[in-house]
C-alpha positions in Angstrom: 113.1 70.2 140.3 109.8 69.6 139.1 108.5 69.5 142.7 109.6 73.3 143.2 108.1 74.6 140.0 104.6 73.3 140.9 104.7 70.5 137.7 103.7 67.7 140.2 100.4 67.7 141.8 101.0 64.7 144.1 103.1 61.9 145.1 101.6 58.7 145.8 102.8 55.2 147.0 103.0 52.7 144.0 100.8 50.4 145.8 98.1 53.1 145.5 98.3 53.9 141.5 95.7 51.6 140.7 93.0 53.2 143.0 94.2 57.1 142.3 93.5 56.1 138.3 90.3 54.6 139.3 89.6 57.8 141.2 90.5 60.0 138.1 88.4 57.9 135.9 85.2 58.1 137.9 85.7 62.0 137.8 85.8 62.0 134.2 83.4 59.4 133.4 80.0 61.5 132.8 82.1 64.6 132.0 80.8 66.2 128.3 83.4 68.3 127.0 82.1 71.0 124.5 84.3 72.3 122.0 84.0 76.4 120.9 83.4 77.3 117.7 86.5 76.8 115.1 88.9 79.9 114.5 89.9 78.5 111.0 88.0 76.3 108.5 90.2 73.7 107.1 89.3 73.8 103.2 90.1 71.2 101.0 92.5 71.9 98.4 
């Protein structure tokens, strides 16, 4: 079962879905992503 293995963070009521999506997007709104240096360059052939 997925919940037993820790794959599920939370179970929410269907009526709270929009609220949870809004909260998640608000947390990500001002997040700045940083990419590390590339390990391999893609050279044109």
